[in-house]
TORMAR-327286 format. One record per residue (C-alpha): z, x, y; residue in three letters. Coordinates in steps of 0.2 Angstrom, whole numbers. Layout:
BEGIN
@Z=Z, X=X, Y=Y, rest=ALA
...
REM end
This chain:
BEGIN
@Z=579, X=381, Y=584, rest=UNK
@Z=581, X=362, Y=581, rest=UNK
@Z=566, X=353, Y=575, rest=UNK
@Z=558, X=342, Y=589, rest=UNK
@Z=553, X=325, Y=583, rest=UNK
@Z=543, X=311, Y=592, rest=UNK
@Z=546, X=294, Y=584, rest=UNK
@Z=531, X=282, Y=588, rest=UNK
@Z=534, X=264, Y=583, rest=UNK
@Z=532, X=247, Y=592, rest=UNK
@Z=548, X=240, Y=585, rest=UNK
@Z=562, X=245, Y=596, rest=UNK
@Z=576, X=243, Y=582, rest=UNK
@Z=566, X=255, Y=571, rest=UNK
@Z=565, X=268, Y=585, rest=UNK
@Z=583, X=266, Y=589, rest=UNK
@Z=589, X=268, Y=571, rest=UNK
@Z=578, X=283, Y=568, rest=UNK
@Z=584, X=291, Y=584, rest=UNK
@Z=602, X=289, Y=580, rest=UNK
@Z=601, X=294, Y=561, rest=UNK
@Z=590, X=309, Y=563, rest=UNK
@Z=600, X=314, Y=578, rest=UNK
@Z=615, X=314, Y=566, rest=UNK
@Z=606, X=326, Y=555, rest=UNK
@Z=603, X=339, Y=569, rest=UNK
@Z=585, X=334, Y=574, rest=UNK
@Z=580, X=333, Y=592, rest=UNK
@Z=571, X=316, Y=595, rest=UNK
@Z=562, X=306, Y=607, rest=UNK
@Z=553, X=289, Y=606, rest=UNK
@Z=537, X=280, Y=611, rest=UNK
@Z=532, X=262, Y=608, rest=UNK
@Z=513, X=265, Y=605, rest=UNK
@Z=500, X=278, Y=604, rest=UNK
@Z=496, X=279, Y=623, rest=UNK
@Z=514, X=282, Y=628, rest=UNK
@Z=516, X=295, Y=614, rest=UNK
@Z=501, X=304, Y=619, rest=UNK
@Z=507, X=304, Y=637, rest=UNK
@Z=524, X=312, Y=631, rest=UNK
@Z=514, X=325, Y=621, rest=UNK
@Z=506, X=331, Y=637, rest=UNK
@Z=523, X=334, Y=645, rest=UNK
@Z=534, X=340, Y=631, rest=UNK
@Z=533, X=350, Y=615, rest=UNK
@Z=536, X=342, Y=598, rest=UNK
@Z=535, X=349, Y=580, rest=UNK
@Z=534, X=333, Y=571, rest=UNK
@Z=527, X=315, Y=575, rest=UNK
@Z=534, X=300, Y=565, rest=UNK
@Z=519, X=288, Y=567, rest=UNK
@Z=518, X=269, Y=563, rest=UNK
@Z=500, X=263, Y=559, rest=UNK
@Z=500, X=245, Y=566, rest=UNK
@Z=504, X=245, Y=585, rest=UNK
@Z=497, X=237, Y=601, rest=UNK
@Z=487, X=248, Y=613, rest=UNK
@Z=483, X=264, Y=604, rest=UNK
@Z=487, X=261, Y=585, rest=UNK
@Z=492, X=275, Y=573, rest=UNK
@Z=475, X=278, Y=566, rest=UNK
@Z=467, X=280, Y=583, rest=UNK
@Z=480, X=293, Y=588, rest=UNK
@Z=478, X=302, Y=572, rest=UNK
@Z=459, X=304, Y=575, rest=UNK
@Z=463, X=309, Y=593, rest=UNK
@Z=474, X=323, Y=587, rest=UNK
@Z=465, X=329, Y=572, rest=UNK
@Z=455, X=343, Y=579, rest=UNK
@Z=469, X=349, Y=591, rest=UNK
@Z=477, X=365, Y=582, rest=UNK
@Z=492, X=363, Y=594, rest=UNK
@Z=496, X=346, Y=588, rest=UNK
@Z=512, X=343, Y=579, rest=UNK
@Z=513, X=339, Y=560, rest=UNK
@Z=511, X=320, Y=558, rest=UNK
@Z=520, X=309, Y=545, rest=UNK
@Z=514, X=291, Y=544, rest=UNK
@Z=527, X=278, Y=542, rest=UNK
@Z=522, X=260, Y=539, rest=UNK
@Z=526, X=244, Y=530, rest=UNK
@Z=507, X=239, Y=529, rest=UNK
@Z=504, X=250, Y=514, rest=UNK
@Z=488, X=250, Y=505, rest=UNK
@Z=479, X=264, Y=495, rest=UNK
@Z=465, X=264, Y=508, rest=UNK
@Z=476, X=266, Y=523, rest=UNK
@Z=485, X=280, Y=514, rest=UNK
@Z=468, X=289, Y=511, rest=UNK
@Z=462, X=286, Y=528, rest=UNK
@Z=478, X=293, Y=536, rest=UNK
@Z=477, X=309, Y=525, rest=UNK
@Z=459, X=311, Y=529, rest=UNK
@Z=463, X=309, Y=548, rest=UNK
@Z=475, X=323, Y=547, rest=UNK
@Z=492, X=316, Y=542, rest=UNK
@Z=504, X=328, Y=533, rest=UNK
@Z=512, X=314, Y=522, rest=UNK
@Z=513, X=296, Y=520, rest=UNK
@Z=529, X=285, Y=518, rest=UNK
@Z=531, X=267, Y=516, rest=UNK
@Z=544, X=256, Y=523, rest=UNK
@Z=558, X=254, Y=517, rest=UNK
@Z=561, X=273, Y=514, rest=UNK
@Z=577, X=283, Y=511, rest=UNK
@Z=583, X=293, Y=526, rest=UNK
@Z=586, X=308, Y=514, rest=UNK
@Z=568, X=307, Y=508, rest=UNK
@Z=562, X=307, Y=526, rest=UNK
@Z=572, X=322, Y=530, rest=UNK
@Z=565, X=332, Y=516, rest=UNK
@Z=547, X=327, Y=521, rest=UNK
@Z=551, X=332, Y=539, rest=UNK
@Z=557, X=349, Y=534, rest=UNK
@Z=542, X=352, Y=523, rest=UNK
@Z=530, X=347, Y=536, rest=UNK
@Z=539, X=358, Y=549, rest=UNK
@Z=538, X=373, Y=537, rest=UNK
@Z=520, X=370, Y=532, rest=UNK
@Z=515, X=369, Y=551, rest=UNK
@Z=525, X=385, Y=554, rest=UNK
@Z=517, X=394, Y=539, rest=UNK
@Z=500, X=388, Y=545, rest=UNK
@Z=503, X=396, Y=562, rest=UNK
@Z=509, X=412, Y=555, rest=UNK
@Z=494, X=413, Y=544, rest=UNK
@Z=483, X=411, Y=559, rest=UNK
@Z=492, X=425, Y=568, rest=UNK
@Z=490, X=436, Y=553, rest=UNK
@Z=472, X=433, Y=552, rest=UNK
@Z=470, X=437, Y=570, rest=UNK
@Z=480, X=453, Y=568, rest=UNK
@Z=470, X=459, Y=553, rest=UNK
@Z=454, X=456, Y=562, rest=UNK
@Z=460, X=465, Y=577, rest=UNK
@Z=467, X=480, Y=568, rest=UNK
@Z=452, X=489, Y=561, rest=UNK
@Z=458, X=506, Y=564, rest=UNK
@Z=470, X=515, Y=553, rest=UNK
@Z=488, X=513, Y=558, rest=UNK
@Z=497, X=527, Y=549, rest=UNK
@Z=507, X=538, Y=560, rest=UNK
@Z=502, X=556, Y=556, rest=UNK
@Z=509, X=573, Y=562, rest=UNK
@Z=519, X=588, Y=558, rest=UNK
@Z=524, X=595, Y=575, rest=UNK
@Z=542, X=596, Y=581, rest=UNK
@Z=539, X=584, Y=595, rest=UNK
@Z=531, X=572, Y=583, rest=UNK
@Z=546, X=573, Y=571, rest=UNK
@Z=557, X=570, Y=586, rest=UNK
@Z=548, X=554, Y=590, rest=UNK
@Z=549, X=548, Y=571, rest=UNK
@Z=568, X=552, Y=571, rest=UNK
@Z=570, X=541, Y=587, rest=UNK
@Z=560, X=527, Y=580, rest=UNK
@Z=571, X=527, Y=564, rest=UNK
@Z=586, X=525, Y=575, rest=UNK
@Z=580, X=512, Y=587, rest=UNK
@Z=570, X=501, Y=575, rest=UNK
@Z=584, X=491, Y=568, rest=UNK
@Z=590, X=486, Y=585, rest=UNK
@Z=583, X=473, Y=597, rest=UNK
@Z=583, X=484, Y=612, rest=UNK
@Z=568, X=484, Y=623, rest=UNK
@Z=557, X=500, Y=622, rest=UNK
@Z=545, X=508, Y=635, rest=UNK
@Z=532, X=519, Y=627, rest=UNK
@Z=524, X=531, Y=639, rest=UNK
@Z=509, X=543, Y=637, rest=UNK
@Z=491, X=546, Y=641, rest=UNK
@Z=477, X=535, Y=635, rest=UNK
@Z=473, X=538, Y=617, rest=UNK
@Z=490, X=546, Y=612, rest=UNK
@Z=495, X=532, Y=600, rest=UNK
@Z=507, X=521, Y=610, rest=UNK
@Z=502, X=505, Y=600, rest=UNK
@Z=505, X=515, Y=583, rest=UNK
@Z=523, X=519, Y=589, rest=UNK
@Z=526, X=501, Y=593, rest=UNK
@Z=519, X=496, Y=576, rest=UNK
@Z=530, X=509, Y=567, rest=UNK
@Z=545, X=502, Y=576, rest=UNK
@Z=540, X=484, Y=570, rest=UNK
@Z=537, X=490, Y=552, rest=UNK
@Z=555, X=497, Y=552, rest=UNK
@Z=564, X=483, Y=561, rest=UNK
@Z=572, X=468, Y=555, rest=UNK
@Z=558, X=458, Y=562, rest=UNK
@Z=545, X=465, Y=551, rest=UNK
@Z=543, X=449, Y=541, rest=UNK
@Z=538, X=441, Y=558, rest=UNK
@Z=523, X=443, Y=569, rest=UNK
@Z=518, X=459, Y=579, rest=UNK
@Z=507, X=453, Y=593, rest=UNK
@Z=499, X=464, Y=606, rest=UNK
@Z=492, X=460, Y=623, rest=UNK
@Z=483, X=472, Y=635, rest=UNK
@Z=489, X=468, Y=652, rest=UNK
@Z=474, X=476, Y=661, rest=UNK
@Z=461, X=464, Y=653, rest=UNK
@Z=466, X=448, Y=660, rest=UNK
@Z=467, X=440, Y=678, rest=UNK
@Z=484, X=435, Y=684, rest=UNK
@Z=482, X=416, Y=680, rest=UNK
@Z=475, X=420, Y=663, rest=UNK
@Z=488, X=432, Y=659, rest=UNK
@Z=502, X=420, Y=663, rest=UNK
@Z=494, X=407, Y=652, rest=UNK
@Z=492, X=420, Y=638, rest=UNK
@Z=510, X=425, Y=639, rest=UNK
@Z=519, X=409, Y=642, rest=UNK
@Z=506, X=395, Y=638, rest=UNK
@Z=501, X=380, Y=648, rest=UNK
@Z=502, X=362, Y=648, rest=UNK
@Z=487, X=350, Y=647, rest=UNK
@Z=479, X=348, Y=664, rest=UNK
@Z=488, X=363, Y=671, rest=UNK
@Z=472, X=369, Y=678, rest=UNK
@Z=453, X=366, Y=676, rest=UNK
@Z=448, X=366, Y=657, rest=UNK
@Z=466, X=365, Y=652, rest=UNK
@Z=462, X=351, Y=640, rest=UNK
@Z=477, X=353, Y=629, rest=UNK
@Z=494, X=361, Y=627, rest=UNK
@Z=493, X=380, Y=623, rest=UNK
@Z=507, X=390, Y=615, rest=UNK
@Z=509, X=407, Y=624, rest=UNK
@Z=511, X=423, Y=615, rest=UNK
@Z=530, X=423, Y=618, rest=UNK
@Z=531, X=407, Y=609, rest=UNK
@Z=520, X=412, Y=594, rest=UNK
@Z=529, X=428, Y=593, rest=UNK
@Z=546, X=420, Y=591, rest=UNK
@Z=556, X=430, Y=580, rest=UNK
@Z=544, X=445, Y=580, rest=UNK
@Z=538, X=458, Y=592, rest=UNK
@Z=527, X=457, Y=607, rest=UNK
@Z=518, X=473, Y=613, rest=UNK
@Z=513, X=473, Y=631, rest=UNK
@Z=501, X=488, Y=633, rest=UNK
@Z=497, X=494, Y=651, rest=UNK
@Z=512, X=486, Y=658, rest=UNK
@Z=509, X=494, Y=675, rest=UNK
@Z=494, X=482, Y=677, rest=UNK
@Z=504, X=466, Y=676, rest=UNK
@Z=503, X=457, Y=693, rest=UNK
@Z=519, X=458, Y=704, rest=UNK
@Z=520, X=439, Y=705, rest=UNK
@Z=521, X=438, Y=686, rest=UNK
@Z=534, X=452, Y=685, rest=UNK
@Z=548, X=441, Y=690, rest=UNK
@Z=544, X=428, Y=677, rest=UNK
@Z=544, X=442, Y=664, rest=UNK
@Z=560, X=448, Y=670, rest=UNK
@Z=568, X=431, Y=668, rest=UNK
@Z=561, X=430, Y=650, rest=UNK
@Z=569, X=447, Y=646, rest=UNK
@Z=585, X=442, Y=653, rest=UNK
@Z=587, X=425, Y=646, rest=UNK
@Z=573, X=422, Y=633, rest=UNK
@Z=568, X=407, Y=643, rest=UNK
@Z=551, X=403, Y=650, rest=UNK
@Z=540, X=389, Y=656, rest=UNK
@Z=522, X=385, Y=652, rest=UNK
@Z=510, X=385, Y=667, rest=UNK
@Z=510, X=368, Y=674, rest=UNK
@Z=526, X=363, Y=665, rest=UNK
@Z=544, X=361, Y=672, rest=UNK
@Z=553, X=361, Y=655, rest=UNK
@Z=562, X=377, Y=650, rest=UNK
@Z=558, X=383, Y=633, rest=UNK
@Z=566, X=398, Y=623, rest=UNK
@Z=560, X=411, Y=611, rest=UNK
@Z=568, X=426, Y=603, rest=UNK
@Z=556, X=440, Y=605, rest=UNK
@Z=558, X=459, Y=606, rest=UNK
@Z=547, X=467, Y=619, rest=UNK
@Z=539, X=484, Y=618, rest=UNK
@Z=530, X=489, Y=633, rest=UNK
@Z=518, X=504, Y=635, rest=UNK
@Z=511, X=513, Y=650, rest=UNK
@Z=499, X=528, Y=654, rest=UNK
@Z=504, X=527, Y=672, rest=UNK
@Z=520, X=533, Y=681, rest=UNK
@Z=530, X=517, Y=684, rest=UNK
@Z=541, X=527, Y=696, rest=UNK
@Z=525, X=530, Y=707, rest=UNK
@Z=521, X=512, Y=705, rest=UNK
@Z=538, X=507, Y=711, rest=UNK
@Z=536, X=518, Y=727, rest=UNK
@Z=519, X=509, Y=730, rest=UNK
@Z=529, X=493, Y=728, rest=UNK
@Z=517, X=488, Y=714, rest=UNK
@Z=531, X=487, Y=701, rest=UNK
@Z=548, X=479, Y=702, rest=UNK
@Z=563, X=491, Y=700, rest=UNK
@Z=573, X=479, Y=691, rest=UNK
@Z=560, X=475, Y=678, rest=UNK
@Z=557, X=494, Y=676, rest=UNK
@Z=576, X=497, Y=671, rest=UNK
@Z=576, X=481, Y=660, rest=UNK
@Z=561, X=488, Y=651, rest=UNK
@Z=566, X=506, Y=650, rest=UNK
@Z=582, X=503, Y=639, rest=UNK
@Z=574, X=516, Y=627, rest=UNK
@Z=560, X=527, Y=632, rest=UNK
@Z=548, X=536, Y=620, rest=UNK
@Z=537, X=548, Y=629, rest=UNK
@Z=522, X=554, Y=618, rest=UNK
@Z=515, X=571, Y=623, rest=UNK
@Z=496, X=573, Y=624, rest=UNK
@Z=487, X=581, Y=609, rest=UNK
@Z=484, X=597, Y=618, rest=UNK
@Z=503, X=600, Y=619, rest=UNK
@Z=506, X=597, Y=600, rest=UNK
@Z=491, X=606, Y=592, rest=UNK
@Z=500, X=608, Y=576, rest=UNK
@Z=495, X=589, Y=573, rest=UNK
@Z=476, X=592, Y=575, rest=UNK
@Z=473, X=598, Y=557, rest=UNK
@Z=483, X=585, Y=548, rest=UNK
@Z=476, X=571, Y=559, rest=UNK
@Z=458, X=577, Y=557, rest=UNK
@Z=461, X=577, Y=538, rest=UNK
@Z=468, X=560, Y=538, rest=UNK
@Z=453, X=553, Y=547, rest=UNK
@Z=441, X=562, Y=536, rest=UNK
@Z=449, X=553, Y=521, rest=UNK
@Z=450, X=536, Y=530, rest=UNK
@Z=432, X=536, Y=535, rest=UNK
@Z=426, X=544, Y=519, rest=UNK
@Z=433, X=530, Y=510, rest=UNK
@Z=427, X=517, Y=523, rest=UNK
@Z=408, X=522, Y=521, rest=UNK
@Z=410, X=528, Y=503, rest=UNK
@Z=405, X=546, Y=506, rest=UNK
@Z=413, X=561, Y=498, rest=UNK
@Z=419, X=572, Y=513, rest=UNK
@Z=434, X=582, Y=509, rest=UNK
@Z=438, X=596, Y=522, rest=UNK
@Z=434, X=605, Y=538, rest=UNK
@Z=427, X=623, Y=537, rest=UNK
@Z=435, X=637, Y=547, rest=UNK
@Z=422, X=635, Y=561, rest=UNK
@Z=426, X=617, Y=563, rest=UNK
@Z=444, X=620, Y=563, rest=UNK
@Z=442, X=633, Y=577, rest=UNK
@Z=432, X=621, Y=587, rest=UNK
@Z=445, X=607, Y=585, rest=UNK
@Z=459, X=619, Y=589, rest=UNK
@Z=451, X=626, Y=605, rest=UNK
@Z=447, X=609, Y=612, rest=UNK
@Z=459, X=601, Y=625, rest=UNK
@Z=456, X=583, Y=619, rest=UNK
@Z=457, X=573, Y=636, rest=UNK
@Z=455, X=557, Y=625, rest=UNK
@Z=469, X=563, Y=614, rest=UNK
@Z=471, X=556, Y=596, rest=UNK
@Z=458, X=542, Y=599, rest=UNK
@Z=445, X=555, Y=604, rest=UNK
@Z=449, X=565, Y=589, rest=UNK
@Z=447, X=550, Y=578, rest=UNK
@Z=430, X=546, Y=585, rest=UNK
@Z=424, X=564, Y=583, rest=UNK
@Z=429, X=564, Y=565, rest=UNK
@Z=421, X=547, Y=562, rest=UNK
@Z=405, X=553, Y=569, rest=UNK
@Z=406, X=570, Y=559, rest=UNK
@Z=409, X=561, Y=543, rest=UNK
@Z=394, X=550, Y=546, rest=UNK
@Z=382, X=564, Y=551, rest=UNK
@Z=388, X=579, Y=540, rest=UNK
@Z=376, X=583, Y=526, rest=UNK
@Z=388, X=590, Y=514, rest=UNK
@Z=406, X=587, Y=508, rest=UNK
@Z=413, X=599, Y=521, rest=UNK
@Z=412, X=596, Y=540, rest=UNK
@Z=406, X=611, Y=550, rest=UNK
@Z=407, X=616, Y=568, rest=UNK
@Z=389, X=609, Y=571, rest=UNK
@Z=394, X=592, Y=564, rest=UNK
@Z=407, X=590, Y=578, rest=UNK
@Z=402, X=583, Y=596, rest=UNK
@Z=414, X=583, Y=610, rest=UNK
@Z=413, X=583, Y=629, rest=UNK
@Z=407, X=601, Y=632, rest=UNK
@Z=413, X=606, Y=614, rest=UNK
@Z=426, X=620, Y=613, rest=UNK
@Z=434, X=623, Y=630, rest=UNK
@Z=446, X=636, Y=637, rest=UNK
@Z=464, X=631, Y=638, rest=UNK
@Z=469, X=622, Y=654, rest=UNK
@Z=451, X=619, Y=659, rest=UNK
@Z=454, X=601, Y=660, rest=UNK
@Z=469, X=603, Y=671, rest=UNK
@Z=457, X=609, Y=685, rest=UNK
@Z=448, X=592, Y=685, rest=UNK
@Z=453, X=575, Y=690, rest=UNK
@Z=457, X=564, Y=675, rest=UNK
@Z=445, X=551, Y=681, rest=UNK
@Z=431, X=564, Y=682, rest=UNK
@Z=435, X=569, Y=664, rest=UNK
@Z=435, X=550, Y=658, rest=UNK
@Z=418, X=547, Y=667, rest=UNK
@Z=410, X=562, Y=659, rest=UNK
@Z=417, X=557, Y=642, rest=UNK
@Z=410, X=539, Y=644, rest=UNK
@Z=393, X=546, Y=649, rest=UNK
@Z=393, X=558, Y=634, rest=UNK
@Z=397, X=544, Y=622, rest=UNK
@Z=384, X=532, Y=629, rest=UNK
@Z=371, X=546, Y=627, rest=UNK
@Z=376, X=548, Y=609, rest=UNK
@Z=374, X=530, Y=606, rest=UNK
@Z=357, X=529, Y=615, rest=UNK
@Z=365, X=518, Y=629, rest=UNK
@Z=371, X=505, Y=616, rest=UNK
@Z=387, X=498, Y=624, rest=UNK
@Z=394, X=489, Y=609, rest=UNK
@Z=393, X=506, Y=599, rest=UNK
@Z=400, X=516, Y=613, rest=UNK
@Z=415, X=504, Y=615, rest=UNK
@Z=419, X=506, Y=597, rest=UNK
@Z=418, X=525, Y=597, rest=UNK
@Z=429, X=525, Y=613, rest=UNK
@Z=441, X=513, Y=605, rest=UNK
@Z=441, X=500, Y=618, rest=UNK
@Z=433, X=483, Y=619, rest=UNK
@Z=417, X=479, Y=628, rest=UNK
@Z=425, X=471, Y=643, rest=UNK
@Z=436, X=487, Y=646, rest=UNK
@Z=420, X=498, Y=644, rest=UNK
@Z=411, X=487, Y=657, rest=UNK
@Z=425, X=488, Y=669, rest=UNK
@Z=425, X=507, Y=667, rest=UNK
@Z=406, X=508, Y=670, rest=UNK
@Z=408, X=497, Y=685, rest=UNK
@Z=422, X=507, Y=692, rest=UNK
@Z=412, X=523, Y=691, rest=UNK
@Z=396, X=515, Y=697, rest=UNK
@Z=387, X=517, Y=681, rest=UNK
@Z=381, X=499, Y=680, rest=UNK
@Z=363, X=495, Y=684, rest=UNK
REM end
């Protein structure tokens, strides 16, 4: 992708010369005669670097620097001026300039500084994404299991990870769809780039479009600056779209266009941008049913479903319960610095006879609670707490899934004394999702 540069100088010959010479070196350039005109161009276009003169009419360079200083989306700024003093240089750097060159300067030197500024800005963005991802991913992400179905999924992941094909992961809530996506990312050629996840059920239509594709300044109320969307910040990496069935039908056409061409437009913009992103989508609903209900586009389904990975519920792969439980015991034992080593026979029997409507996520929450509450280094059946505890095989098939979910939420709320923050953590969802579930089931006051 060509580095995009905005040249801001009140001298027309300087603008013309820089535009011509930098264009020869492969940079994409535009020009502005002062800070005001430059700022107007920043609203309507996207730039990586600003080459900024200090002394100009209207809005001068220092005023523009101060205006952009606290904008994280602002391009890197290189100050170019013939009015060089130590004080000016110090002021420019304090105001947020990346570097400072005095006229006359060598074009090769300027090219080096431009490339360094671009790389530093890109690294800064990647560090921000990494911090967000580390903060978001508090739960363990190792993929554990021994069953035949589990091993078949691992084999399929190994085959498809090196490709750039779109993947659709399907399975009940809590089966580990994001872990599958994360495993594909770790084994892919994109593992040195970002893995970004978006839950499509947590945002309104307008916010989701802005989150995916970004928005221009003034695109809507409170859009005070340009925002890069997730497809832009995930450039070169993987974007995981969870609960893809919830994406609004009007936004599906724009997602399809992006999948087909890599092109997108920010909300409120008319300029086509491009990004190289591999999409992995996940759903706990039947997209075929959603297509029949005209809630999901058929062409988008076939574009997403290039490769399908279906994760069976935990009740259909019970061989994985013990190794998963042992893994979670080790993880949470280390996390709270408590020596818990194993399950006794009674605890194993309880786990094996339970149907796990919440799947792996529920098992993780049950083991976390047991590690916290057990009074020895071995977890017993009495340390375990599930909805109804041990159940007969097939008992949950006689009840509607929403009833099981409602009862499970009530059980967790009871365990936490009604504390929704703790309950949402145990359930493995955010506070907003829990609130929406409570509202859905009429459990809010």
